[in-house]
VOLUM-155753 format. One record per residue (C-alpha): residue number from 0; residue in one letter; chain; x, y, z. Coordinates in steps of 0.5 Angstrom, whole numbers. Each point is the difference from the previous one (the first is absolute). Example, Ala and Ser with C-alpha at 12.3 -4.5 7.8 and 13.67 -1.06 7.14 Angstrom:
2
0_A_A_25_-9_16
1_S_A_2_7_-2
//
This chain:
393
0_M_A_17_-2_76
1_I_A_1_4_6
2_G_A_-7_0_4
3_K_A_-5_0_-5
4_I_A_4_5_-5
5_P_A_4_-3_-6
6_T_A_7_1_1
7_A_A_0_2_-8
8_W_A_-5_6_2
9_L_A_5_2_5
10_Q_A_6_0_-4
11_L_A_-4_4_-5
12_K_A_-2_5_5
13_H_A_7_1_3
14_N_A_2_4_-6
15_T_A_-6_4_-2
16_L_A_4_4_-5
17_R_A_2_-6_-4
18_S_A_-6_-4_0
19_I_A_-4_7_-3
20_V_A_5_0_-5
21_A_A_-1_-8_-2
22_L_A_-8_1_0
23_S_A_1_6_-4
24_G_A_4_-4_-5
25_I_A_-5_-6_0
26_T_A_-6_5_-1
27_F_A_3_4_-6
28_A_A_1_-7_-3
29_V_A_-7_-2_2
30_V_A_-3_6_-3
31_M_A_4_-1_-6
32_I_A_-3_-7_-1
33_F_A_-7_2_1
34_M_A_1_6_-5
35_Q_A_3_-4_-5
36_L_A_-5_-6_0
37_G_A_-6_5_1
38_F_A_2_4_-7
39_R_A_1_-7_-3
40_T_A_-7_-2_2
41_A_A_-3_7_-2
42_L_A_4_-1_-7
43_F_A_-3_-7_-2
44_D_A_-7_2_3
45_S_A_0_7_-4
46_A_A_2_-3_-6
47_V_A_-6_-5_0
48_R_A_-6_4_2
49_L_A_-2_1_-7
50_H_A_1_-7_-1
51_Q_A_-4_-2_6
52_S_A_-6_5_-1
53_L_A_-1_-3_-7
54_Q_A_-7_-4_0
55_G_A_3_-6_-5
56_D_A_2_-7_0
57_I_A_5_0_-6
58_F_A_4_5_-3
59_L_A_4_1_-6
60_I_A_6_4_-1
61_S_A_5_1_-5
62_P_A_6_-5_1
63_R_A_5_6_-1
64_S_A_-3_3_6
65_T_A_4_1_6
66_S_A_-4_3_6
67_L_A_-6_5_0
68_T_A_4_6_-1
69_A_A_3_-3_-6
70_M_A_-6_-4_-4
71_E_A_0_-1_-7
72_N_A_-6_-1_-4
73_F_A_-3_-6_-4
74_P_A_-6_-1_-5
75_K_A_-6_1_3
76_I_A_-3_-5_-4
77_R_A_4_-5_4
78_L_A_-5_2_6
79_E_A_-6_-1_-4
80_Q_A_2_-7_-3
81_T_A_-1_-2_7
82_L_A_-8_1_0
83_A_A_0_-6_-4
84_F_A_1_-4_6
85_P_A_-7_-1_3
86_E_A_3_1_7
87_V_A_2_7_-1
88_E_A_-6_5_3
89_F_A_4_6_-3
90_V_A_6_3_-2
91_T_A_3_8_1
92_P_A_6_3_-3
93_I_A_4_4_4
94_Y_A_5_6_-2
95_L_A_6_3_4
96_G_A_4_5_-2
97_F_A_4_6_4
98_A_A_-3_7_-2
99_Q_A_4_7_2
100_W_A_-5_3_5
101_K_A_0_8_0
102_N_A_-1_2_7
103_P_A_-6_5_0
104_E_A_3_4_6
105_T_A_7_2_-3
106_N_A_-2_-1_-8
107_N_A_7_-1_-1
108_Y_A_2_-7_3
109_W_A_-1_-6_-4
110_R_A_1_-7_4
111_P_A_-2_-7_-3
112_I_A_-6_-3_3
113_Y_A_-2_-7_-1
114_T_A_-7_-1_-5
115_I_A_-4_-6_0
116_G_A_-6_0_-5
117_F_A_-5_-6_0
118_E_A_-7_-1_-3
119_L_A_-6_3_4
120_R_A_-5_-6_-1
121_Q_A_3_-5_5
122_G_A_2_1_7
123_V_A_7_-1_0
124_F_A_3_3_6
125_N_A_-1_-1_7
126_L_A_3_7_2
127_S_A_-4_5_4
128_G_A_-3_6_-4
129_V_A_0_-4_-7
130_Q_A_-7_-3_0
131_D_A_-3_7_3
132_N_A_3_4_-6
133_L_A_-1_-5_-6
134_E_A_-6_5_-3
135_K_A_5_6_0
136_L_A_5_-4_-4
137_K_A_-4_-1_-6
138_L_A_1_8_-1
139_P_A_6_1_-5
140_N_A_6_3_3
141_V_A_-1_-2_7
142_V_A_4_-4_5
143_L_A_0_-2_7
144_F_A_6_2_5
145_D_A_3_-4_5
146_Q_A_-1_3_7
147_A_A_6_-4_2
148_S_A_5_3_-5
149_R_A_6_5_2
150_S_A_-1_7_2
151_E_A_4_2_-6
152_F_A_-6_-1_-5
153_G_A_-3_6_4
154_P_A_-6_1_5
155_I_A_-5_-4_-5
156_V_A_-4_-3_6
157_S_A_-1_7_4
158_E_A_-2_3_-7
159_L_A_-4_-5_-2
160_E_A_-4_0_6
161_K_A_-1_8_0
162_R_A_-2_0_-8
163_G_A_-2_-7_-2
164_T_A_5_0_-6
165_V_A_7_2_-1
166_T_A_3_1_-7
167_T_A_7_-1_-2
168_E_A_4_-3_-6
169_V_A_3_-6_-1
170_G_A_6_-2_-5
171_N_A_2_-6_-3
172_R_A_6_-4_-4
173_G_A_-3_3_-7
174_P_A_-1_8_-2
175_G_A_-5_5_4
176_N_A_-3_0_6
177_R_A_-8_-1_2
178_R_A_-4_3_5
179_I_A_-4_-4_5
180_T_A_-4_1_6
181_V_A_0_-4_6
182_V_A_-7_-2_2
183_G_A_1_-5_6
184_L_A_5_-3_5
185_F_A_2_-7_1
186_R_A_5_-4_4
187_L_A_6_-4_-2
188_G_A_6_3_3
189_T_A_7_1_-2
190_S_A_6_-5_-2
191_F_A_7_0_-1
192_G_A_-2_0_-8
193_A_A_-5_6_1
194_D_A_-1_6_4
195_G_A_-8_1_-2
196_N_A_-5_-3_-4
197_L_A_-6_2_-5
198_L_A_-6_-5_-2
199_T_A_-4_1_-6
200_S_A_-4_-3_-6
201_D_A_3_-4_-5
202_L_A_-2_6_-5
203_N_A_3_5_4
204_F_A_6_-4_1
205_L_A_1_0_-8
206_R_A_-1_8_0
207_I_A_5_1_5
208_F_A_5_-5_-4
209_P_A_-2_1_-7
210_Q_A_6_-3_-3
211_E_A_-3_-7_4
212_Q_A_-3_-5_-5
213_E_A_-7_-2_2
214_G_A_1_-7_-2
215_L_A_6_0_5
216_I_A_-1_-1_8
217_E_A_5_-1_6
218_I_A_-4_-5_4
219_G_A_-6_-5_-2
220_L_A_-5_-1_6
221_I_A_-4_-7_0
222_K_A_-5_-1_4
223_L_A_-3_-7_1
224_K_A_-7_-3_1
225_P_A_-1_-2_8
226_G_A_2_-7_1
227_V_A_5_-1_-6
228_A_A_6_-4_2
229_Q_A_5_6_-1
230_N_A_6_-4_-1
231_I_A_-3_-4_-6
232_I_A_-2_6_-4
233_L_A_6_3_1
234_N_A_4_-6_-3
235_K_A_-5_0_-6
236_I_A_1_8_-1
237_K_A_8_-1_0
238_K_A_-1_-6_-5
239_Q_A_-5_4_-4
240_L_A_4_7_-1
241_P_A_6_1_-4
242_Q_A_7_1_4
243_D_A_-1_8_-1
244_V_A_-4_0_6
245_K_A_2_-2_7
246_V_A_-6_-3_4
247_L_A_0_0_8
248_S_A_-5_-1_6
249_K_A_-1_6_5
250_S_A_6_-3_4
251_E_A_5_-1_-5
252_F_A_-2_7_-2
253_V_A_2_3_7
254_D_A_6_-5_0
255_F_A_2_3_-7
256_E_A_1_7_3
257_K_A_3_-2_7
258_S_A_5_-4_-4
259_Y_A_2_6_-4
260_W_A_1_4_6
261_Q_A_4_-5_4
262_S_A_4_-3_-5
263_S_A_1_5_-6
264_T_A_1_6_3
265_A_A_5_3_5
266_I_A_-5_1_5
267_G_A_-1_-7_3
268_F_A_7_-1_1
269_I_A_1_7_3
270_F_A_-5_-2_5
271_N_A_3_-7_2
272_L_A_7_3_0
273_S_A_-2_5_5
274_V_A_-4_-5_5
275_A_A_7_-4_0
276_M_A_4_6_1
277_A_A_-4_2_6
278_I_A_0_-7_3
279_I_A_8_0_-1
280_V_A_0_7_3
281_G_A_-4_-3_6
282_I_A_4_-6_1
283_V_A_7_4_0
284_I_A_-3_5_5
285_V_A_-3_-5_5
286_Y_A_7_-4_-1
287_Q_A_4_6_2
288_I_A_-4_1_6
289_L_A_0_-7_3
290_Y_A_7_-1_-2
291_T_A_2_6_4
292_N_A_-5_-2_6
293_V_A_4_-7_0
294_A_A_7_3_0
295_D_A_-2_5_5
296_Y_A_-3_-6_5
297_L_A_5_-5_-2
298_P_A_3_-1_7
299_E_A_-7_0_3
300_Y_A_-2_-6_-5
301_A_A_7_-3_2
302_T_A_-2_0_7
303_L_A_-7_-3_-1
304_K_A_4_-5_-4
305_A_A_4_-1_6
306_I_A_-5_-1_5
307_G_A_-4_-6_-4
308_Y_A_-4_4_-5
309_T_A_0_-3_-7
310_N_A_2_2_-7
311_Q_A_-8_-1_-2
312_Y_A_-2_5_6
313_L_A_5_5_-2
314_L_A_-2_0_-8
315_N_A_-8_0_2
316_I_A_2_7_3
317_V_A_3_3_-6
318_F_A_-6_-3_-4
319_Q_A_-5_3_5
320_E_A_3_7_-1
321_A_A_-1_-1_-8
322_I_A_-7_-2_1
323_I_A_-1_6_5
324_L_A_3_5_-5
325_A_A_-4_-3_-6
326_V_A_-7_0_4
327_L_A_1_8_2
328_G_A_3_2_-6
329_Y_A_-5_-3_-4
330_L_A_-6_3_4
331_Q_A_4_7_-1
332_G_A_1_-1_-8
333_A_A_-7_-3_-1
334_I_A_-3_7_3
335_I_A_4_4_-4
336_A_A_-2_-4_-6
337_L_A_-7_1_1
338_V_A_1_7_0
339_S_A_4_0_-6
340_Y_A_-5_-4_-4
341_K_A_-5_5_2
342_I_A_4_6_-3
343_S_A_2_-4_-6
344_R_A_-7_-2_-2
345_E_A_-2_7_1
346_A_A_6_3_-4
347_T_A_0_-5_-6
348_S_A_-7_-3_0
349_L_A_3_-7_0
350_P_A_-4_-6_4
351_I_A_5_0_5
352_A_A_-2_-3_7
353_M_A_2_-5_5
354_E_A_-2_-7_0
355_S_A_0_-5_5
356_S_A_4_-5_-4
357_R_A_5_5_-2
358_A_A_0_2_8
359_L_A_2_-7_2
360_L_A_5_-1_-6
361_V_A_4_6_2
362_L_A_0_-2_7
363_A_A_2_-7_-2
364_F_A_6_4_-4
365_T_A_2_4_6
366_I_A_0_-6_5
367_L_A_4_-4_-5
368_M_A_5_6_-1
369_C_A_1_1_7
370_C_A_1_-8_1
371_I_A_5_0_-5
372_A_A_4_6_3
373_G_A_0_-4_7
374_A_A_2_-6_-3
375_I_A_6_3_-3
376_A_A_2_4_6
377_M_A_0_-6_4
378_N_A_6_-2_-3
379_K_A_3_5_5
380_L_A_-3_-3_6
381_R_A_3_-7_-2
382_D_A_6_3_2
383_A_A_-2_2_7
384_D_A_5_-5_3
385_P_A_1_1_8
386_S_A_7_-2_0
387_D_A_3_4_-6
388_I_A_-4_7_2
389_F_A_2_0_8
390_N_A_7_-2_-2
391_L_A_0_6_-5
392_R_A_-3_5_6
//
């Protein structure tokens, strides 16, 4: 410490260009960590938005289902059998599938759009716009369009605001296309598995997918009466129903989806690997800068040793340099990440945003990264023997 100015800061300031290079490397690593963690969280959040919007307590799915975008059907009668339990208030079947959407503006561009069908008699979804448009969905061949869908589906929102309805066609896995009318909007949002969504009645769903059998469904929603012990009735239903259905609580249903994206696809592994690679890059960059600093000032460090300064004092200087670089690099990286989050959110409609827990986690990663680099660079400082160095000079 010289006066009130830390020696570590003076060393970093002495070679400004080298310090700028170090900060650039740390900033790059911080931005990479922020972006990978942000997209990873957005992946999970977007994948389970539909699950979380469903107003049910227990869910039935096929054991062959792997994720929301790859749901297998099972007999609807399994859902109806749960009505025998007095604790059940109501049940609702939900139908899922990908239709081929025809862009009404270009008339020749087909794109998969996720289609959700449900019985209109019960309040199933806690989504903006659904409840207000339930009466419209009672008409044949009508759908609600997700206003958070990607723009490739056409200017549906603006056209709907101008004309009140938008008419186009949808295809399916079977023969023929069906003419449908968009009569309203709702908001769900895109995910890594679906770029857009449609919501319609169960009857209209079966019209869009005529090859589907009415007695087969993708999700069975069970709503329990108030005050019922969920775990008890969950276990009862599991024991009562055959093994051709899987019985899940809402939290288990959410975890089922997250587990698929985390462990059954390459996406989760890629995000984790990218974070690890960013940390390694940051360690290497900081190590090179600190090592060079120590090597350049080795005679000065030897002089300090010769006049009585301890190894611990000198090691603290290197650690202080690492912490200063970490904090400055983190602040720059966090600002760039905030801007990048906003751009990514507008471009992809994914729920990517800065979270305080993630900000603290990345700060901890950054400090740890720089401290590891400083610890490695200290090996050179331990070589600062006054007699050897001055003999060489």
